[in-house]
DRENDO-1510 file (C-alpha; in Angstrom, 1 decimal, always signed):
<recs>
REC; n; res; u; v; w
REC; 1; UNK; +132.2; +137.7; +158.7 .
REC; 2; UNK; +134.9; +135.8; +159.3 .
REC; 3; UNK; +135.8; +132.6; +157.7 .
REC; 4; UNK; +138.3; +131.0; +159.6 .
REC; 5; UNK; +139.9; +130.8; +163.0 .
REC; 6; UNK; +143.2; +132.1; +162.3 .
REC; 7; UNK; +140.9; +135.7; +162.4 .
REC; 8; UNK; +141.5; +135.6; +166.3 .
REC; 9; UNK; +145.2; +136.2; +165.7 .
REC; 10; UNK; +145.3; +139.0; +163.4 .
REC; 11; UNK; +142.6; +140.7; +164.9 .
REC; 12; UNK; +145.0; +140.6; +168.3 .
REC; 13; UNK; +147.6; +141.4; +166.4 .
REC; 14; UNK; +146.0; +144.5; +165.0 .
REC; 15; UNK; +145.1; +145.6; +168.4 .
REC; 16; UNK; +148.1; +144.9; +170.0 .
REC; 17; UNK; +150.8; +143.6; +167.8 .
REC; 18; UNK; +153.8; +143.6; +170.6 .
REC; 19; UNK; +151.7; +142.0; +173.2 .
REC; 20; UNK; +153.3; +138.8; +174.1 .
REC; 21; UNK; +151.1; +135.4; +172.8 .
REC; 22; UNK; +153.0; +132.9; +174.4 .
REC; 23; UNK; +156.4; +132.2; +176.9 .
REC; 24; UNK; +157.9; +128.9; +176.0 .
REC; 25; UNK; +161.4; +128.0; +177.6 .
REC; 26; UNK; +162.8; +131.4; +177.2 .
REC; 27; UNK; +161.0; +132.3; +174.1 .
REC; 28; UNK; +158.7; +134.9; +174.0 .
REC; 29; UNK; +156.2; +134.9; +170.9 .
REC; 30; UNK; +154.1; +137.9; +170.5 .
REC; 31; UNK; +150.8; +138.3; +168.4 .
REC; 32; UNK; +152.6; +139.9; +165.4 .
REC; 33; UNK; +155.6; +136.5; +165.5 .
REC; 34; UNK; +152.5; +134.2; +166.3 .
REC; 35; UNK; +150.6; +135.4; +163.2 .
REC; 36; UNK; +153.7; +135.7; +160.7 .
REC; 37; UNK; +154.3; +131.9; +161.7 .
REC; 38; UNK; +151.0; +130.6; +161.2 .
REC; 39; UNK; +150.6; +132.4; +157.7 .
REC; 40; UNK; +154.5; +131.1; +156.9 .
REC; 41; UNK; +153.4; +127.4; +157.9 .
REC; 42; UNK; +150.1; +127.5; +155.7 .
REC; 43; UNK; +152.3; +128.1; +153.5 .
REC; 44; UNK; +154.4; +125.6; +153.5 .
REC; 45; UNK; +151.6; +123.1; +153.9 .
REC; 46; UNK; +149.9; +124.2; +151.1 .
REC; 47; UNK; +152.8; +125.1; +148.3 .
REC; 48; UNK; +155.8; +122.4; +149.7 .
REC; 49; UNK; +153.7; +119.8; +150.7 .
REC; 50; UNK; +151.1; +119.5; +148.8 .
REC; 51; UNK; +148.1; +120.1; +151.8 .
REC; 52; UNK; +144.6; +120.6; +150.3 .
REC; 53; UNK; +141.1; +121.4; +152.2 .
REC; 54; UNK; +139.5; +118.5; +153.9 .
REC; 55; UNK; +143.5; +116.6; +154.0 .
REC; 56; UNK; +144.5; +115.8; +157.6 .
REC; 57; UNK; +148.5; +116.3; +158.8 .
REC; 58; UNK; +149.0; +114.7; +162.4 .
REC; 59; UNK; +151.3; +116.2; +164.8 .
REC; 60; UNK; +153.5; +114.1; +167.1 .
REC; 61; UNK; +155.2; +116.0; +170.3 .
REC; 62; UNK; +155.1; +117.3; +173.3 .
REC; 63; UNK; +153.6; +120.6; +174.1 .
REC; 64; UNK; +155.0; +123.5; +171.9 .
REC; 65; UNK; +154.2; +126.6; +170.1 .
REC; 66; UNK; +154.5; +124.6; +166.7 .
REC; 67; UNK; +151.7; +122.9; +167.4 .
REC; 68; UNK; +149.8; +126.0; +167.8 .
REC; 69; UNK; +150.7; +127.1; +164.6 .
REC; 70; UNK; +150.0; +124.1; +163.0 .
REC; 71; UNK; +146.5; +124.4; +164.2 .
REC; 72; UNK; +145.2; +127.8; +163.2 .
REC; 73; UNK; +147.4; +127.3; +159.7 .
REC; 74; UNK; +145.6; +124.1; +159.5 .
REC; 75; UNK; +142.2; +126.5; +159.9 .
REC; 76; UNK; +143.5; +129.0; +157.2 .
REC; 77; UNK; +143.6; +126.2; +154.6 .
REC; 78; UNK; +140.4; +124.1; +155.9 .
REC; 79; UNK; +142.8; +121.1; +156.7 .
REC; 80; UNK; +141.6; +118.6; +159.5 .
REC; 81; UNK; +144.3; +118.9; +162.4 .
REC; 82; UNK; +145.2; +115.6; +164.5 .
REC; 83; UNK; +146.9; +116.1; +167.0 .
REC; 84; UNK; +148.2; +112.5; +168.4 .
REC; 85; UNK; +148.7; +111.2; +172.0 .
REC; 86; UNK; +152.5; +110.4; +172.3 .
REC; 87; UNK; +151.7; +108.4; +175.3 .
REC; 88; UNK; +150.4; +105.9; +172.4 .
REC; 89; UNK; +152.7; +102.4; +171.5 .
REC; 90; UNK; +153.3; +102.3; +167.8 .
REC; 91; UNK; +150.7; +100.3; +166.4 .
REC; 92; UNK; +148.1; +102.6; +168.2 .
REC; 93; UNK; +149.4; +105.5; +166.2 .
REC; 94; UNK; +149.7; +103.1; +163.2 .
REC; 95; UNK; +146.0; +102.2; +163.6 .
REC; 96; UNK; +144.9; +106.2; +163.7 .
REC; 97; UNK; +147.0; +107.3; +161.2 .
REC; 98; UNK; +145.7; +104.5; +158.7 .
REC; 99; UNK; +142.2; +105.3; +159.7 .
REC; 100; UNK; +142.6; +109.0; +159.3 .
REC; 101; UNK; +144.5; +108.6; +156.6 .
REC; 102; UNK; +147.1; +111.1; +157.2 .
REC; 103; UNK; +148.9; +112.6; +154.2 .
REC; 104; UNK; +151.3; +114.7; +156.4 .
REC; 105; UNK; +153.1; +113.5; +160.0 .
REC; 106; UNK; +154.6; +116.4; +161.3 .
REC; 107; UNK; +157.0; +115.2; +164.5 .
REC; 108; UNK; +159.2; +116.6; +166.8 .
REC; 109; UNK; +162.6; +115.8; +168.2 .
REC; 110; UNK; +161.4; +113.6; +170.6 .
REC; 111; UNK; +160.0; +111.1; +168.1 .
REC; 112; UNK; +162.6; +110.6; +165.8 .
REC; 113; UNK; +163.1; +106.6; +166.3 .
REC; 114; UNK; +159.4; +106.6; +166.6 .
REC; 115; UNK; +158.6; +108.5; +163.8 .
REC; 116; UNK; +161.1; +106.1; +162.1 .
REC; 117; UNK; +159.3; +102.9; +163.0 .
REC; 118; UNK; +156.0; +104.5; +161.5 .
REC; 119; UNK; +157.4; +105.3; +158.3 .
REC; 120; UNK; +157.9; +101.4; +157.6 .
REC; 121; UNK; +154.2; +101.0; +157.8 .
REC; 122; UNK; +153.5; +104.1; +156.0 .
REC; 123; UNK; +154.2; +104.9; +152.8 .
REC; 124; UNK; +151.1; +107.3; +151.6 .
REC; 125; UNK; +152.3; +109.6; +154.3 .
REC; 126; UNK; +155.0; +112.4; +154.2 .
REC; 127; UNK; +157.3; +112.4; +157.1 .
REC; 128; UNK; +158.0; +116.1; +158.1 .
REC; 129; UNK; +160.1; +117.3; +161.2 .
REC; 130; UNK; +159.3; +120.0; +163.1 .
REC; 131; UNK; +162.0; +121.5; +165.5 .
REC; 132; UNK; +165.2; +119.9; +164.3 .
REC; 133; UNK; +166.7; +119.9; +161.2 .
REC; 134; UNK; +168.3; +116.7; +159.7 .
REC; 135; UNK; +169.7; +115.2; +156.4 .
REC; 136; UNK; +167.1; +112.6; +157.5 .
REC; 137; UNK; +163.7; +114.3; +157.2 .
REC; 138; UNK; +162.5; +117.2; +155.2 .
REC; 139; UNK; +162.1; +120.3; +157.6 .
REC; 140; UNK; +158.8; +122.2; +158.4 .
REC; 141; UNK; +161.5; +125.1; +160.1 .
REC; 142; UNK; +163.6; +125.3; +156.8 .
REC; 143; UNK; +160.1; +124.9; +154.5 .
REC; 144; UNK; +158.5; +127.5; +156.1 .
REC; 145; UNK; +161.3; +129.8; +155.5 .
REC; 146; UNK; +161.3; +129.4; +151.8 .
REC; 147; UNK; +157.7; +128.9; +150.8 .
REC; 148; UNK; +155.6; +130.9; +148.2 .
REC; 149; UNK; +152.8; +131.8; +147.0 .
REC; 150; UNK; +149.4; +132.2; +148.7 .
REC; 151; UNK; +148.5; +131.4; +152.6 .
REC; 152; UNK; +144.8; +130.2; +152.6 .
REC; 153; UNK; +142.1; +128.6; +150.9 .
REC; 154; UNK; +139.0; +129.4; +149.6 .
REC; 155; UNK; +135.5; +127.6; +150.3 .
REC; 156; UNK; +136.8; +127.5; +154.1 .
REC; 157; UNK; +134.0; +128.4; +156.8 .
REC; 158; UNK; +133.6; +128.1; +160.3 .
REC; 159; UNK; +131.4; +125.5; +159.3 .
REC; 160; UNK; +134.2; +123.3; +158.1 .
REC; 161; UNK; +135.4; +119.8; +159.5 .
REC; 162; UNK; +138.6; +121.1; +161.3 .
REC; 163; UNK; +140.0; +119.3; +164.7 .
REC; 164; UNK; +140.5; +115.6; +164.5 .
REC; 165; UNK; +141.0; +113.8; +168.1 .
REC; 166; UNK; +140.7; +109.9; +168.8 .
REC; 167; UNK; +139.0; +108.8; +171.7 .
REC; 168; UNK; +139.1; +105.4; +173.0 .
REC; 169; UNK; +136.1; +103.5; +171.8 .
REC; 170; UNK; +134.3; +101.0; +174.0 .
REC; 171; UNK; +133.9; +98.9; +171.0 .
REC; 172; UNK; +138.1; +98.2; +171.4 .
REC; 173; UNK; +139.1; +100.8; +168.9 .
REC; 174; UNK; +139.6; +104.2; +168.7 .
REC; 175; UNK; +137.0; +106.6; +167.5 .
REC; 176; UNK; +137.5; +110.1; +165.7 .
REC; 177; UNK; +135.7; +112.8; +167.0 .
REC; 178; UNK; +135.8; +116.0; +164.3 .
REC; 179; UNK; +134.9; +119.2; +165.6 .
REC; 180; UNK; +134.2; +122.1; +163.1 .
REC; 181; UNK; +136.1; +125.5; +163.4 .
REC; 182; UNK; +132.7; +126.8; +164.9 .
REC; 183; UNK; +132.9; +124.1; +167.4 .
REC; 184; UNK; +136.3; +125.5; +169.0 .
REC; 185; UNK; +134.5; +129.2; +168.4 .
REC; 186; UNK; +131.6; +128.5; +170.8 .
REC; 187; UNK; +134.1; +126.7; +172.8 .
REC; 188; UNK; +135.8; +129.9; +173.7 .
REC; 189; UNK; +132.7; +131.6; +174.4 .
REC; 190; UNK; +131.8; +129.5; +176.9 .
REC; 191; UNK; +135.4; +129.2; +178.2 .
REC; 192; UNK; +135.6; +133.0; +178.2 .
REC; 193; UNK; +132.0; +132.6; +180.1 .
REC; 194; UNK; +132.6; +130.4; +182.6 .
REC; 195; UNK; +135.8; +132.1; +183.7 .
REC; 196; UNK; +135.6; +135.8; +182.9 .
REC; 197; UNK; +139.1; +135.4; +181.1 .
REC; 198; UNK; +140.0; +138.4; +179.1 .
REC; 199; UNK; +143.2; +140.3; +177.8 .
REC; 200; UNK; +145.3; +141.0; +181.1 .
REC; 201; UNK; +145.2; +136.8; +181.5 .
REC; 202; UNK; +148.0; +134.7; +181.9 .
REC; 203; UNK; +147.6; +131.1; +181.2 .
REC; 204; UNK; +149.4; +128.7; +182.2 .
REC; 205; UNK; +149.2; +125.2; +179.8 .
REC; 206; UNK; +151.4; +122.3; +181.2 .
REC; 207; UNK; +148.4; +119.3; +180.6 .
REC; 208; UNK; +149.0; +117.4; +177.1 .
REC; 209; UNK; +147.8; +119.8; +174.2 .
REC; 210; UNK; +147.0; +116.9; +172.7 .
REC; 211; UNK; +143.8; +115.8; +174.9 .
REC; 212; UNK; +141.1; +119.0; +174.3 .
REC; 213; UNK; +141.4; +119.9; +178.0 .
REC; 214; UNK; +144.8; +120.9; +177.6 .
REC; 215; UNK; +144.1; +122.3; +174.1 .
REC; 216; UNK; +141.2; +124.0; +174.3 .
REC; 217; UNK; +139.7; +124.7; +178.0 .
REC; 218; UNK; +141.9; +127.4; +178.6 .
REC; 219; UNK; +144.8; +127.9; +175.8 .
REC; 220; UNK; +142.8; +128.4; +172.2 .
REC; 221; UNK; +140.3; +130.8; +174.0 .
REC; 222; UNK; +143.5; +132.7; +175.5 .
REC; 223; UNK; +144.3; +133.7; +171.8 .
REC; 224; UNK; +140.1; +134.7; +171.1 .
REC; 225; UNK; +140.6; +137.3; +174.1 .
REC; 226; UNK; +144.6; +138.4; +173.2 .
REC; 227; UNK; +145.8; +136.8; +176.6 .
REC; 228; UNK; +149.3; +135.5; +177.2 .
REC; 229; UNK; +149.9; +131.8; +177.5 .
REC; 230; UNK; +153.0; +129.9; +178.9 .
REC; 231; UNK; +153.3; +126.8; +177.8 .
REC; 232; UNK; +155.4; +123.4; +179.8 .
REC; 233; UNK; +156.5; +121.3; +176.7 .
REC; 234; UNK; +155.2; +118.5; +179.7 .
REC; 235; UNK; +153.4; +118.2; +182.9 .
REC; 236; UNK; +156.2; +118.6; +186.4 .
REC; 237; UNK; +154.5; +119.5; +189.7 .
REC; 238; UNK; +157.9; +121.1; +190.5 .
REC; 239; UNK; +158.2; +123.9; +187.5 .
REC; 240; UNK; +154.4; +123.9; +187.9 .
REC; 241; UNK; +155.1; +125.4; +191.3 .
REC; 242; UNK; +157.8; +127.4; +190.0 .
REC; 243; UNK; +156.3; +129.5; +187.5 .
REC; 244; UNK; +153.5; +130.2; +189.8 .
REC; 245; UNK; +156.1; +131.7; +192.3 .
REC; 246; UNK; +157.9; +133.2; +189.4 .
REC; 247; UNK; +155.6; +134.1; +186.5 .
REC; 248; UNK; +151.8; +134.4; +188.3 .
REC; 249; UNK; +149.7; +133.3; +185.7 .
REC; 250; UNK; +146.3; +133.5; +186.2 .
REC; 251; UNK; +144.0; +130.7; +185.0 .
REC; 252; UNK; +145.3; +127.1; +185.2 .
REC; 253; UNK; +143.8; +123.8; +184.6 .
REC; 254; UNK; +144.5; +120.9; +186.8 .
REC; 255; UNK; +143.2; +117.5; +187.1 .
REC; 256; UNK; +142.8; +115.5; +190.2 .
REC; 257; UNK; +146.0; +113.3; +189.5 .
REC; 258; UNK; +147.3; +116.4; +188.1 .
REC; 259; UNK; +146.4; +118.3; +191.5 .
REC; 260; UNK; +147.4; +115.9; +193.7 .
REC; 261; UNK; +150.8; +115.7; +192.9 .
REC; 262; UNK; +151.0; +119.4; +193.5 .
REC; 263; UNK; +149.9; +119.3; +196.3 .
REC; 264; UNK; +152.1; +116.8; +197.4 .
REC; 265; UNK; +155.6; +119.0; +196.4 .
REC; 266; UNK; +157.8; +120.2; +199.9 .
REC; 267; UNK; +156.8; +123.7; +197.8 .
REC; 268; UNK; +153.3; +123.5; +198.3 .
REC; 269; UNK; +152.4; +125.7; +201.3 .
REC; 270; UNK; +155.7; +127.9; +200.8 .
REC; 271; UNK; +154.8; +128.6; +197.3 .
REC; 272; UNK; +152.7; +132.4; +196.8 .
REC; 273; UNK; +149.3; +131.7; +195.1 .
REC; 274; UNK; +148.1; +135.4; +195.5 .
REC; 275; UNK; +148.6; +135.7; +191.6 .
REC; 276; UNK; +146.2; +132.7; +190.9 .
REC; 277; UNK; +142.2; +133.2; +190.4 .
REC; 278; UNK; +141.0; +130.6; +189.4 .
REC; 279; UNK; +141.7; +126.6; +188.9 .
REC; 280; UNK; +139.9; +125.1; +186.9 .
REC; 281; UNK; +139.6; +120.6; +187.1 .
REC; 282; UNK; +137.4; +118.1; +185.4 .
REC; 283; UNK; +137.9; +114.9; +183.6 .
REC; 284; UNK; +136.9; +112.9; +186.4 .
REC; 285; UNK; +135.0; +113.6; +189.6 .
REC; 286; UNK; +137.1; +115.7; +191.6 .
REC; 287; UNK; +137.7; +114.4; +195.2 .
REC; 288; UNK; +136.5; +117.3; +197.8 .
REC; 289; UNK; +140.0; +117.0; +199.8 .
REC; 290; UNK; +141.6; +118.1; +196.5 .
REC; 291; UNK; +139.6; +121.0; +195.8 .
REC; 292; UNK; +139.9; +122.0; +199.5 .
REC; 293; UNK; +143.4; +121.7; +199.3 .
REC; 294; UNK; +143.3; +125.1; +196.7 .
REC; 295; UNK; +140.4; +126.5; +198.7 .
REC; 296; UNK; +142.3; +126.4; +202.1 .
REC; 297; UNK; +144.7; +128.8; +200.4 .
REC; 298; UNK; +142.5; +131.2; +199.3 .
REC; 299; UNK; +142.3; +130.1; +195.0 .
REC; 300; UNK; +138.7; +128.8; +194.2 .
REC; 301; UNK; +138.8; +125.4; +192.2 .
REC; 302; UNK; +135.4; +125.5; +189.8 .
REC; 303; UNK; +134.9; +122.3; +187.5 .
REC; 304; UNK; +134.2; +121.3; +183.4 .
REC; 305; UNK; +132.2; +119.3; +182.5 .
REC; 306; UNK; +132.4; +117.4; +179.0 .
REC; 307; UNK; +134.2; +115.3; +176.1 .
REC; 308; UNK; +135.9; +115.0; +173.1 .
REC; 309; UNK; +133.2; +115.2; +171.9 .
REC; 310; UNK; +131.7; +118.2; +173.2 .
REC; 311; UNK; +135.0; +120.6; +172.9 .
REC; 312; UNK; +134.8; +119.5; +176.2 .
REC; 313; UNK; +133.4; +122.5; +177.7 .
REC; 314; UNK; +129.5; +122.2; +178.2 .
REC; 315; UNK; +128.8; +122.1; +182.2 .
REC; 316; UNK; +131.3; +124.1; +184.4 .
REC; 317; UNK; +130.6; +126.5; +187.5 .
REC; 318; UNK; +131.5; +130.1; +187.4 .
REC; 319; UNK; +134.2; +131.2; +190.6 .
REC; 320; UNK; +131.0; +132.4; +192.7 .
REC; 321; UNK; +129.5; +128.6; +192.4 .
REC; 322; UNK; +133.0; +127.2; +193.6 .
REC; 323; UNK; +133.0; +128.5; +196.8 .
REC; 324; UNK; +129.1; +127.5; +197.6 .
REC; 325; UNK; +128.9; +124.4; +196.1 .
REC; 326; UNK; +132.7; +122.1; +196.1 .
REC; 327; UNK; +132.3; +119.1; +194.1 .
REC; 328; UNK; +129.6; +120.3; +191.4 .
REC; 329; UNK; +130.0; +120.3; +187.9 .
REC; 330; UNK; +128.3; +123.3; +187.5 .
REC; 331; UNK; +125.2; +124.5; +185.3 .
REC; 332; UNK; +124.8; +124.5; +181.7 .
REC; 333; UNK; +127.1; +126.6; +179.6 .
REC; 334; UNK; +126.2; +129.7; +177.6 .
REC; 335; UNK; +125.8; +128.1; +174.4 .
REC; 336; UNK; +124.3; +124.5; +175.1 .
REC; 337; UNK; +121.3; +123.1; +176.0 .
REC; 338; UNK; +121.1; +119.9; +178.7 .
REC; 339; UNK; +118.9; +116.9; +178.9 .
REC; 340; UNK; +118.3; +114.6; +181.9 .
REC; 341; UNK; +116.7; +111.4; +180.5 .
REC; 342; UNK; +115.3; +108.1; +181.5 .
REC; 343; UNK; +116.6; +105.0; +179.5 .
REC; 344; UNK; +112.8; +105.5; +177.3 .
REC; 345; UNK; +114.1; +109.1; +176.5 .
REC; 346; UNK; +111.6; +110.4; +178.7 .
REC; 347; UNK; +112.7; +113.7; +181.0 .
REC; 348; UNK; +113.6; +112.9; +184.5 .
REC; 349; UNK; +112.2; +115.2; +187.1 .
REC; 350; UNK; +114.3; +117.8; +189.5 .
REC; 351; UNK; +116.7; +115.9; +191.7 .
REC; 352; UNK; +116.5; +112.2; +189.6 .
REC; 353; UNK; +119.5; +110.7; +187.8 .
REC; 354; UNK; +119.7; +109.6; +184.2 .
REC; 355; UNK; +121.5; +110.0; +181.2 .
REC; 356; UNK; +123.2; +113.6; +180.5 .
REC; 357; UNK; +122.4; +114.8; +176.7 .
REC; 358; UNK; +123.9; +117.8; +175.1 .
REC; 359; UNK; +123.1; +119.7; +172.3 .
REC; 360; UNK; +125.0; +123.3; +170.9 .
REC; 361; UNK; +127.5; +124.7; +168.7 .
REC; 362; UNK; +130.4; +122.9; +170.2 .
REC; 363; UNK; +129.2; +119.4; +169.7 .
REC; 364; UNK; +131.1; +117.1; +168.0 .
REC; 365; UNK; +130.4; +117.0; +164.5 .
REC; 366; UNK; +131.0; +113.2; +163.3 .
REC; 367; UNK; +132.9; +110.0; +164.2 .
REC; 368; UNK; +135.3; +109.8; +161.0 .
REC; 369; UNK; +134.4; +107.4; +159.0 .
REC; 370; UNK; +131.9; +106.0; +161.7 .
REC; 371; UNK; +128.5; +106.4; +160.4 .
REC; 372; UNK; +126.9; +103.8; +163.0 .
REC; 373; UNK; +129.3; +105.3; +165.8 .
REC; 374; UNK; +127.8; +108.9; +165.1 .
REC; 375; UNK; +124.1; +107.7; +164.7 .
REC; 376; UNK; +124.1; +106.6; +168.4 .
REC; 377; UNK; +126.0; +109.0; +169.6 .
REC; 378; UNK; +123.9; +112.3; +168.1 .
REC; 379; UNK; +120.1; +111.1; +167.9 .
REC; 380; UNK; +117.6; +114.7; +166.7 .
REC; 381; UNK; +120.4; +117.2; +167.3 .
REC; 382; UNK; +121.5; +115.6; +171.0 .
REC; 383; UNK; +125.0; +114.2; +172.0 .
REC; 384; UNK; +124.2; +110.6; +174.0 .
REC; 385; UNK; +127.0; +111.4; +176.7 .
REC; 386; UNK; +126.4; +107.5; +178.5 .
REC; 387; UNK; +127.2; +109.8; +181.7 .
REC; 388; UNK; +124.6; +109.7; +184.9 .
REC; 389; UNK; +124.0; +113.2; +186.2 .
REC; 390; UNK; +120.9; +115.2; +188.4 .
REC; 391; UNK; +120.0; +118.9; +188.7 .
REC; 392; UNK; +119.5; +119.9; +192.3 .
REC; 393; UNK; +117.0; +122.8; +193.2 .
REC; 394; UNK; +119.0; +125.2; +191.5 .
REC; 395; UNK; +119.6; +123.8; +188.1 .
REC; 396; UNK; +123.3; +122.7; +189.1 .
REC; 397; UNK; +124.8; +119.2; +187.8 .
REC; 398; UNK; +125.4; +116.5; +189.8 .
REC; 399; UNK; +127.4; +113.1; +188.5 .
REC; 400; UNK; +126.9; +110.3; +189.6 .
REC; 401; UNK; +128.2; +108.1; +187.8 .
REC; 402; UNK; +129.9; +107.8; +184.3 .
REC; 403; UNK; +130.2; +105.6; +181.4 .
REC; 404; UNK; +129.8; +102.1; +182.2 .
REC; 405; UNK; +133.5; +101.0; +182.0 .
REC; 406; UNK; +135.5; +103.5; +181.5 .
REC; 407; UNK; +139.0; +104.0; +183.6 .
REC; 408; UNK; +139.4; +107.5; +184.7 .
REC; 409; UNK; +143.4; +106.8; +185.6 .
REC; 410; UNK; +144.7; +110.5; +186.4 .
REC; 411; UNK; +143.2; +112.5; +183.3 .
REC; 412; UNK; +143.3; +109.4; +180.8 .
REC; 413; UNK; +140.4; +107.4; +179.9 .
REC; 414; UNK; +141.1; +103.9; +179.6 .
REC; 415; UNK; +138.3; +101.7; +177.6 .
REC; 416; UNK; +138.2; +97.5; +179.0 .
REC; 417; UNK; +137.0; +96.7; +175.5 .
REC; 418; UNK; +140.1; +98.3; +174.3 .
REC; 419; UNK; +142.0; +96.1; +176.5 .
REC; 420; UNK; +140.1; +93.3; +176.7 .
REC; 421; UNK; +140.5; +92.5; +172.7 .
REC; 422; UNK; +144.0; +92.0; +173.5 .
REC; 423; UNK; +143.6; +89.7; +176.0 .
REC; 424; UNK; +141.2; +87.6; +173.9 .
REC; 425; UNK; +143.8; +87.5; +171.5 .
REC; 426; UNK; +145.7; +85.3; +173.9 .
REC; 427; UNK; +145.3; +81.4; +173.3 .
REC; 428; UNK; +145.9; +80.5; +177.1 .
REC; 429; UNK; +143.1; +83.0; +178.3 .
REC; 430; UNK; +139.3; +81.6; +178.3 .
REC; 431; UNK; +138.0; +84.9; +178.7 .
REC; 432; UNK; +138.5; +88.2; +180.8 .
REC; 433; UNK; +138.1; +91.4; +181.9 .
REC; 434; UNK; +139.2; +95.1; +183.0 .
REC; 435; UNK; +138.1; +97.0; +185.4 .
REC; 436; UNK; +138.9; +99.9; +188.0 .
REC; 437; UNK; +140.5; +99.4; +190.9 .
REC; 438; UNK; +141.1; +102.3; +193.3 .
REC; 439; UNK; +144.4; +104.0; +193.7 .
REC; 440; UNK; +145.3; +106.5; +196.1 .
REC; 441; UNK; +147.2; +108.2; +193.5 .
REC; 442; UNK; +145.7; +108.1; +190.1 .
REC; 443; UNK; +142.6; +107.4; +191.3 .
REC; 444; UNK; +141.6; +104.2; +189.9 .
REC; 445; UNK; +143.9; +101.8; +187.7 .
REC; 446; UNK; +143.2; +99.0; +185.5 .
REC; 447; UNK; +143.3; +95.2; +186.4 .
REC; 448; UNK; +142.8; +92.1; +184.5 .
REC; 449; UNK; +140.2; +89.5; +186.1 .
REC; 450; UNK; +140.6; +86.5; +183.7 .
REC; 451; UNK; +140.1; +82.8; +183.3 .
REC; 452; UNK; +143.4; +80.6; +182.3 .
REC; 453; UNK; +142.9; +77.7; +179.5 .
REC; 454; UNK; +143.3; +74.0; +181.9 .
REC; 455; UNK; +146.4; +73.3; +182.5 .
REC; 456; UNK; +148.4; +76.8; +182.0 .
REC; 457; UNK; +150.7; +77.5; +183.6 .
REC; 458; UNK; +150.7; +81.4; +183.0 .
REC; 459; UNK; +152.0; +83.5; +185.8 .
REC; 460; UNK; +151.2; +87.0; +186.3 .
REC; 461; UNK; +154.5; +88.4; +185.5 .
REC; 462; UNK; +154.5; +86.7; +182.0 .
REC; 463; UNK; +150.9; +88.1; +181.5 .
REC; 464; UNK; +151.9; +91.8; +182.3 .
REC; 465; UNK; +154.6; +92.1; +180.0 .
REC; 466; UNK; +152.6; +90.9; +176.8 .
REC; 467; UNK; +151.1; +94.7; +176.8 .
REC; 468; UNK; +154.7; +95.9; +176.9 .
REC; 469; UNK; +155.0; +98.0; +173.3 .
REC; 470; UNK; +151.2; +97.1; +171.8 .
REC; 471; UNK; +149.4; +99.3; +174.3 .
REC; 472; UNK; +150.5; +102.8; +175.7 .
REC; 473; UNK; +152.3; +102.2; +179.5 .
REC; 474; UNK; +148.6; +104.0; +180.9 .
REC; 475; UNK; +146.5; +101.4; +179.1 .
REC; 476; UNK; +148.4; +98.1; +180.6 .
REC; 477; UNK; +146.9; +96.5; +183.7 .
REC; 478; UNK; +149.2; +96.9; +186.9 .
REC; 479; UNK; +147.9; +93.4; +188.0 .
REC; 480; UNK; +146.2; +90.5; +187.5 .
REC; 481; UNK; +143.5; +88.1; +189.0 .
REC; 482; UNK; +142.9; +84.9; +188.0 .
REC; 483; UNK; +139.9; +83.5; +188.5 .
REC; 484; UNK; +137.9; +79.8; +188.0 .
REC; 485; UNK; +134.5; +81.8; +186.6 .
REC; 486; UNK; +133.3; +85.5; +186.3 .
REC; 487; UNK; +129.7; +86.4; +187.2 .
REC; 488; UNK; +127.4; +86.9; +184.2 .
REC; 489; UNK; +124.0; +87.4; +183.6 .
REC; 490; UNK; +121.5; +85.1; +182.0 .
REC; 491; UNK; +122.6; +86.1; +178.9 .
REC; 492; UNK; +126.1; +85.2; +179.5 .
REC; 493; UNK; +126.7; +88.7; +179.6 .
REC; 494; UNK; +129.8; +89.5; +182.5 .
REC; 495; UNK; +128.6; +91.5; +185.1 .
REC; 496; UNK; +131.5; +93.9; +185.8 .
REC; 497; UNK; +129.9; +95.9; +189.0 .
REC; 498; UNK; +130.6; +91.9; +190.5 .
REC; 499; UNK; +133.7; +91.5; +189.3 .
REC; 500; UNK; +134.7; +94.7; +191.1 .
REC; 501; UNK; +133.8; +93.6; +193.9 .
REC; 502; UNK; +136.5; +90.9; +193.3 .
REC; 503; UNK; +139.6; +93.4; +193.6 .
REC; 504; UNK; +138.4; +95.9; +195.9 .
REC; 505; UNK; +138.3; +93.1; +198.7 .
</recs>
């Protein structure tokens, strides 16, 4: 019986040692070499940095093979791996790193300055450079070459907590969702079932792997089946089309904003798409015109529904349904169960909308250090998504609403409470909320609707500048509306759907 996820690599290295596992910026990594790097990194983590079972290590950097080497090295050791969203601001990273009590932070050259700032407030965290060597930092590359000793730990199993991904919370602070190694295994099984992925496939990964979407919809499952993955350091629509034209990938994940960027390129109609047998999308409701842009060129677009807490694959379309029902989220995954319930937790009738509940081996283990949030989200084994949908006569799921307050801008989930908490600290603001405003490029963007203190001469420019360096740029309000009052319920709660009407007039 397997004890950790790194068996995927070892098995594939045994069967096809010279098969290319990863293409990255001119480098070709075989399954044999991939396995060696994982063993070397695990040895360095254990014997040089003193990382033990259950410790947390974080990675801060763009898409890079190092992220994947560390992912599987942590699996061998029973270490919890935390990929950081590199778009976050320093205060946001500090909160996450302190909340998770991270023992080691490994970062790439693009974030050396950022790491230097973080180090000032994290005396108990060791900082290690990943893809460069300098006298200012200890080097993972150097230490992995000289480390001695074993490269695994006892008492590590598929039930071991493994992947820690922070998702912004509706209470204003991000929550860390913990997935076990078994959750990643179950997610891979679901991925293979929806896509028909096999060892002949070539996956193109351009979405950031700090998201479970970029990491787990196609990338990590590819190493389960022994496929090849081409990694782009970051998303660039021109490079996507060039890669499709010259490297002939078969599978690709794009979210609505990135689909829009790709089809807007001048090279779009001239690019040969015949190698692609499937585009997967999700993250938010995918506009039909974006789906049809690929369908009209003979490439099916299927959807995956899920979240950080579900691995993410929980509902999906198979290729056959992509043509029949564009826009549907699909059917319940092979290794999942679903209920749709009313406000009293009673199952609704077919065709009736209600909250989507999910159960399966891919569901989160817990929210890190947050027993209350865990109990609220998981009841009797069911994960309460907060999303609203219904099943049609063929048992296909349609999403007709989502968590009340979330603003989905591009592929990023933006939770207003986090931004509102910052606004409420402003002395010249009486009250304020964040809502989504429709946007042609991003689907929607966050905007602020606030009440100023009497006598305040605060301008829009001054208000918007306050977010610089405090929150990730994608969370910054794109506009502010100053109002005399906000619509409220009898209990004083702001009625956000009425606020949204104000910003779309």
